[in-house]
C-alpha positions as CSV (number, residue, x, y, z in Angstrom):
1,M,-5.1,36.4,-1.8
2,P,-7.3,35.2,-4.6
3,I,-5.5,34.4,-8.2
4,T,-6.9,35.0,-11.7
5,K,-6.9,31.9,-13.4
6,G,-8.5,32.0,-17.0
7,A,-11.9,33.4,-16.5
8,G,-12.4,32.4,-13.0
9,V,-10.6,32.8,-9.3
10,V,-9.3,30.3,-7.3
11,D,-8.3,31.1,-3.6
12,I,-5.3,29.1,-2.8
13,N,-6.6,29.2,0.9
14,K,-9.7,27.8,0.0
15,R,-8.0,24.4,-1.1
16,R,-8.8,21.6,1.0
17,I,-8.1,17.9,0.9
18,I,-11.8,17.4,1.6
19,N,-14.4,20.3,1.5
20,G,-12.7,22.8,-0.6
21,V,-13.5,24.7,-3.6
22,D,-13.7,23.5,-7.2
23,A,-14.4,19.8,-6.7
24,D,-16.0,19.5,-10.1
25,V,-13.1,20.4,-12.2
26,I,-9.3,19.7,-12.0
27,Q,-7.7,23.2,-12.1
28,L,-4.0,22.5,-10.8
29,Y,-3.1,26.2,-10.2
30,P,-2.5,27.7,-8.1
31,M,-1.4,24.6,-6.4
32,R,-1.4,24.1,-2.7
33,H,-0.6,20.4,-2.0
34,T,2.2,20.0,-3.8
35,F,3.0,16.6,-2.5
36,A,0.5,15.2,-4.4
37,W,2.0,16.7,-7.6
38,D,5.1,15.5,-6.8
39,A,3.9,12.1,-6.3
40,Y,2.3,12.2,-9.6
41,M,5.4,13.0,-11.6
42,A,7.2,10.6,-9.4
43,G,4.8,7.6,-10.6
44,N,4.8,8.6,-14.1
45,A,8.6,8.2,-14.1
46,N,8.2,4.9,-12.6
47,H,5.7,3.6,-15.0
48,W,6.1,-0.3,-15.8
49,L,4.3,-3.3,-17.0
50,P,4.7,-6.8,-15.9
51,T,5.2,-8.2,-19.4
52,E,8.8,-6.5,-19.4
53,I,10.1,-9.2,-16.9
54,S,11.2,-12.3,-17.9
55,M,9.6,-15.3,-16.2
56,Q,11.7,-17.9,-18.0
57,R,13.9,-19.0,-14.7
58,D,10.8,-19.0,-12.7
59,I,9.0,-21.2,-14.9
60,E,12.0,-23.8,-14.7
61,Q,12.2,-23.7,-11.2
62,W,8.4,-24.0,-10.6
63,R,7.8,-27.1,-13.0
64,S,11.4,-28.6,-11.1
65,S,10.6,-31.2,-8.5
66,S,13.8,-30.1,-6.4
67,A,14.2,-26.3,-6.8
68,L,11.4,-25.4,-4.2
69,T,10.4,-27.1,-1.1
70,S,6.7,-27.8,-0.3
71,D,6.9,-25.0,2.6
72,E,8.4,-22.1,0.0
73,R,5.7,-23.4,-2.7
74,K,2.9,-22.9,-0.1
75,A,4.4,-19.7,1.1
76,F,4.7,-18.5,-2.3
77,E,1.2,-19.4,-3.1
78,T,-0.6,-17.8,0.1
79,V,1.3,-14.5,-0.5
80,L,0.1,-14.3,-4.0
81,G,-3.4,-15.2,-2.9
82,F,-3.2,-12.4,-0.5
83,F,-1.9,-9.8,-3.2
84,T,-4.5,-10.7,-5.8
85,T,-7.1,-9.6,-3.2
86,A,-5.5,-6.8,-1.6
87,D,-4.7,-4.5,-4.5
88,S,-8.6,-5.1,-5.7
89,I,-9.4,-3.7,-2.3
90,A,-7.3,-0.7,-2.8
91,A,-8.4,0.0,-6.3
92,N,-12.1,-0.1,-5.4
93,N,-11.2,2.2,-2.5
94,V,-9.4,4.9,-4.6
95,V,-12.2,4.9,-7.4
96,L,-15.2,4.3,-5.4
97,A,-14.6,6.0,-2.1
98,L,-11.5,8.4,-1.9
99,Y,-11.6,10.1,-5.4
100,K,-15.4,10.7,-5.0
101,H,-14.8,13.0,-1.8
102,V,-11.2,14.5,-2.2
103,T,-11.8,18.3,-3.6
104,S,-7.9,19.1,-4.2
105,P,-7.3,18.9,-7.8
106,E,-3.6,17.8,-7.5
107,C,-4.5,15.0,-4.8
108,R,-7.2,13.7,-7.4
109,M,-4.5,13.8,-10.0
110,Y,-2.6,11.1,-8.2
111,L,-5.4,9.2,-7.2
112,L,-6.1,8.7,-10.9
113,R,-2.5,7.6,-11.2
114,Q,-2.7,5.5,-8.1
115,G,-6.0,3.8,-9.5
116,Y,-4.2,2.7,-12.6
117,E,-0.8,1.5,-10.7
118,E,-3.2,-0.9,-8.7
119,A,-4.4,-2.4,-12.0
120,V,-1.0,-2.8,-13.2
121,H,-0.2,-4.8,-9.8
122,T,-3.3,-7.3,-10.4
123,H,-1.9,-7.6,-13.9
124,A,1.2,-8.7,-12.2
125,Y,-0.1,-11.5,-10.3
126,Q,-2.3,-12.8,-13.1
127,Y,1.1,-12.7,-15.1
128,I,2.8,-14.7,-12.5
129,V,-0.1,-17.1,-12.1
130,E,-0.4,-18.0,-15.9
131,S,3.2,-18.2,-16.7
132,L,4.1,-20.7,-13.7
133,G,0.9,-22.4,-14.8
134,M,-0.8,-22.5,-11.5
135,D,-4.4,-23.1,-10.5
136,E,-5.8,-19.8,-10.9
137,S,-9.0,-20.4,-9.0
138,K,-6.8,-21.6,-6.0
139,I,-5.0,-18.5,-6.0
140,F,-7.9,-15.8,-6.6
141,N,-10.1,-17.6,-4.3
142,M,-7.8,-18.0,-1.5
143,Y,-9.0,-15.3,0.5
144,R,-12.3,-17.3,0.8
145,E,-10.4,-20.8,1.6
146,V,-7.5,-19.3,4.2
147,K,-8.9,-17.4,7.5
148,A,-5.9,-15.4,7.8
149,I,-6.4,-13.7,4.4
150,Y,-10.2,-13.4,5.1
151,D,-9.4,-11.5,8.5
152,K,-7.1,-9.0,7.1
153,D,-9.5,-8.3,4.1
154,N,-12.9,-8.5,6.3
155,M,-11.3,-5.7,8.9
156,V,-10.7,-3.2,5.9
157,L,-13.9,-4.0,4.1
158,A,-16.0,-3.6,7.4
159,L,-14.3,-0.3,8.6
160,N,-14.9,1.3,4.8
161,E,-18.7,0.5,4.7
162,G,-19.7,4.0,5.7
163,I,-17.7,5.8,3.1
164,F,-18.8,3.4,0.4
165,A,-22.6,4.2,0.9
166,P,-24.3,5.7,-1.8
167,A,-25.5,8.7,0.5
168,F,-22.3,9.5,2.2
169,K,-20.9,12.9,2.0
170,T,-18.3,15.0,3.4
171,G,-19.0,18.2,5.4
172,T,-20.1,17.0,8.6
173,F,-18.2,16.4,11.8
174,E,-19.0,13.0,12.3
175,N,-18.6,12.3,8.4
176,D,-15.4,13.9,8.1
177,Q,-13.9,11.7,10.8
178,K,-15.3,8.5,9.0
179,F,-13.7,9.8,5.7
180,L,-10.1,10.2,7.7
181,E,-10.6,7.0,9.5
182,N,-10.8,5.6,6.3
183,L,-7.7,7.2,4.8
184,C,-6.0,6.1,8.2
185,V,-7.0,2.5,7.7
186,F,-6.2,2.4,3.9
187,S,-2.8,3.9,4.1
188,L,-1.7,3.0,7.6
189,I,-2.7,-0.6,7.6
190,M,-3.6,-1.8,4.4
191,E,-0.6,-0.3,2.6
192,G,1.5,0.4,5.5
193,I,1.2,-2.9,7.5
194,F,-0.9,-5.5,5.3
195,F,1.4,-5.9,2.8
196,Y,4.5,-6.4,4.7
197,S,4.8,-10.0,5.7
198,S,4.2,-10.7,1.5
199,F,7.0,-8.3,1.1
200,A,9.5,-9.9,3.3
201,V,8.7,-13.5,1.9
202,M,8.9,-12.4,-1.6
203,F,12.5,-10.7,-1.1
204,G,13.5,-13.8,0.8
205,F,12.7,-15.7,-2.3
206,Q,15.2,-13.2,-4.2
207,R,17.9,-13.4,-1.5
208,Q,18.0,-17.3,-2.3
209,N,18.1,-16.7,-6.2
210,K,14.6,-18.5,-6.5
211,L,11.6,-17.1,-8.4
212,T,13.4,-13.9,-9.3
213,G,11.1,-12.8,-12.1
214,S,8.4,-12.5,-9.7
215,A,10.2,-11.3,-7.0
216,E,11.4,-8.3,-9.4
217,Q,7.7,-7.8,-10.2
218,I,7.1,-7.5,-6.5
219,Q,9.9,-5.1,-6.2
220,Y,8.5,-2.9,-8.5
221,I,4.9,-2.9,-6.8
222,M,6.7,-2.2,-3.3
223,R,8.2,0.8,-4.7
224,D,4.7,1.8,-6.0
225,E,3.1,1.1,-3.0
226,S,5.9,2.7,-0.7
227,Q,4.7,6.0,-2.6
228,H,1.0,5.0,-2.3
229,L,1.7,5.1,1.6
230,N,3.6,8.3,1.7
231,F,0.9,10.1,-0.5
232,G,-1.7,8.7,2.2
233,I,0.4,9.8,5.2
234,N,0.7,13.2,3.7
235,M,-3.0,13.5,3.0
236,I,-3.7,12.4,6.4
237,N,-1.4,15.1,7.8
238,A,-2.8,17.7,5.7
239,I,-6.3,17.1,6.8
240,K,-5.1,17.5,10.4
241,E,-3.8,20.9,9.6
242,E,-6.9,22.0,7.7
243,Q,-9.3,20.7,10.1
244,P,-7.5,20.1,13.3
245,E,-11.0,19.5,15.2
246,L,-11.0,16.1,13.8
247,W,-8.0,15.0,15.4
248,T,-9.5,14.4,18.9
249,K,-7.8,12.5,21.4
250,E,-10.5,9.9,21.3
251,F,-9.8,9.7,17.7
252,Q,-6.3,9.3,17.8
253,Q,-6.7,6.3,20.6
254,R,-8.9,4.7,18.0
255,I,-6.4,4.9,15.3
256,I,-3.8,3.2,17.8
257,D,-6.4,0.4,18.6
258,L,-6.7,-0.3,14.9
259,V,-3.3,-0.5,13.8
260,K,-2.8,-2.6,17.1
261,R,-5.5,-4.8,15.8
262,A,-3.8,-5.0,12.6
263,V,-0.5,-5.8,13.8
264,V,-2.2,-9.2,15.1
265,L,-3.9,-9.9,12.3
266,E,-0.5,-9.5,10.1
267,Y,1.7,-11.5,12.4
268,T,-1.3,-14.4,12.6
269,F,-0.9,-14.5,8.4
270,A,2.9,-14.7,8.9
271,T,2.5,-17.8,11.0
272,E,-0.2,-19.5,9.0
273,V,2.2,-18.5,5.5
274,F,5.1,-20.5,7.4
275,P,4.6,-22.3,10.4
276,R,7.9,-23.7,10.6
277,G,9.8,-20.6,9.2
278,I,11.1,-19.9,5.9
279,F,14.6,-18.3,4.8
280,G,16.0,-17.8,8.4
281,M,12.6,-16.0,9.2
282,N,10.1,-17.5,11.9
283,A,7.2,-16.0,13.2
284,A,8.8,-14.6,16.4
285,G,10.9,-12.5,13.9
286,F,7.9,-11.4,11.8
287,K,5.8,-10.6,15.2
288,Q,8.7,-8.3,15.9
289,Y,9.2,-7.0,12.3
290,I,5.5,-5.9,11.7
291,E,5.6,-4.2,15.5
292,H,8.5,-2.4,14.3
293,I,6.7,-1.3,11.1
294,A,3.8,-0.4,12.8
295,D,5.4,2.0,15.1
296,R,6.8,3.7,12.1
297,R,3.4,4.4,10.6
298,L,2.3,5.7,13.9
299,E,4.9,8.0,13.9
300,R,4.9,9.4,10.8
301,V,1.2,10.8,11.7
302,G,2.1,12.2,15.1
303,L,0.9,9.3,17.1
304,A,3.1,7.5,20.2
305,S,5.0,4.3,19.4
306,Q,3.2,1.2,21.0
307,Y,6.0,-1.4,20.8
308,N,9.6,0.4,20.7
309,V,11.1,-3.0,19.2
310,T,14.1,-3.0,16.9
311,N,13.9,-4.2,13.2
312,P,14.9,-7.9,13.4
313,F,15.2,-8.1,9.4
314,T,17.9,-5.3,8.7
315,W,18.5,-6.9,5.3
316,M,14.8,-5.7,4.1
317,S,16.3,-2.3,3.4
318,E,18.9,-3.5,1.0
319,A,16.5,-5.7,-0.6
320,V,14.0,-2.9,-1.6
321,D,16.5,-0.1,-1.8
322,L,17.5,0.2,-5.5
323,N,19.9,3.2,-5.1
324,K,21.5,1.6,-1.9
325,E,21.2,5.2,0.3
326,K,17.4,5.1,1.1
327,N,15.4,2.6,2.8
328,F,12.1,2.2,1.0
329,F,10.5,1.2,4.2
330,E,11.0,4.2,6.1
331,T,11.6,7.0,3.7
332,R,10.1,9.1,0.6
333,V,11.1,7.2,-2.5
334,T,12.3,10.0,-4.9
335,E,14.7,8.0,-7.2
336,Y,12.6,6.9,-10.0
337,K,13.2,5.8,-13.5
338,T,11.2,4.1,-16.4
339,G,10.7,0.6,-15.9
340,G,13.4,-0.4,-19.0
341,Q,15.9,1.8,-17.7
342,L,16.2,0.6,-13.8
343,S,19.7,-0.9,-12.7
344,W,19.1,-3.5,-10.1
């Protein structure tokens, strides 16, 4: 039933992720999408800044002629080259596309937090590049120079074109499906697949006790992205419940096909980053790992697994699991503290 709030009346049953009521103001109570409020509170507790982390040891290793191999240097540079572009694409999608059309107040609250976190991530990459004295133009323009990076970015940007159009509005079957497709691409592919080769490389450096300051920042970023992924999946599942007519068999197959296309792009990228393998990881292992991750993403939105392979990088859960009880790649993150209080 309607619940009086101040001078107005809000009906919780009319709250929707899109096409809901009260889109012009953020009136949080009564809440319907409590998962978004939980994510917002978790994000606040996980606040951090790159400058909290010392880069002195990284600087010494980067300047040393013997601390890193040429393959390791190339892998590190290429991963940074992808990250710098990816987070700006993610920020634009949050600020210029998703927020505009989302009508759930609590979801809007978290999207504001998420947009800020994407800015912190871009700050982190700049902090790493500047600290190590790297060629900024080389790193930040790598998406124009490396085809494997360009192909990943271009897939996301091409699929997002419709929702970025000034005249785009939800409220029709076609446009609502387009919005849902954008959310699937953004969450399942961009944040759920396209970051994962790069995360594995950075945690590989950490396991070798190399570039540990940079790897620690990526560890913070991974926790943020894990929360972004979970939030996006929760929004997808909420839209499926609120507007089940959108989740047609044809639409489901389209999402599966897009995920499969993304898998190929991601392990192609991995092959380019380290063609001879690195830290005991090779192209075949990355292919299987990305296929394993893709299945987990599909399952979370109720779609069938496509690859049915095991995780060849079992050490990854330990590398990113701060309390050693949860796998940040596969489960929801709940144990957050402010950056200065974290114990690794």
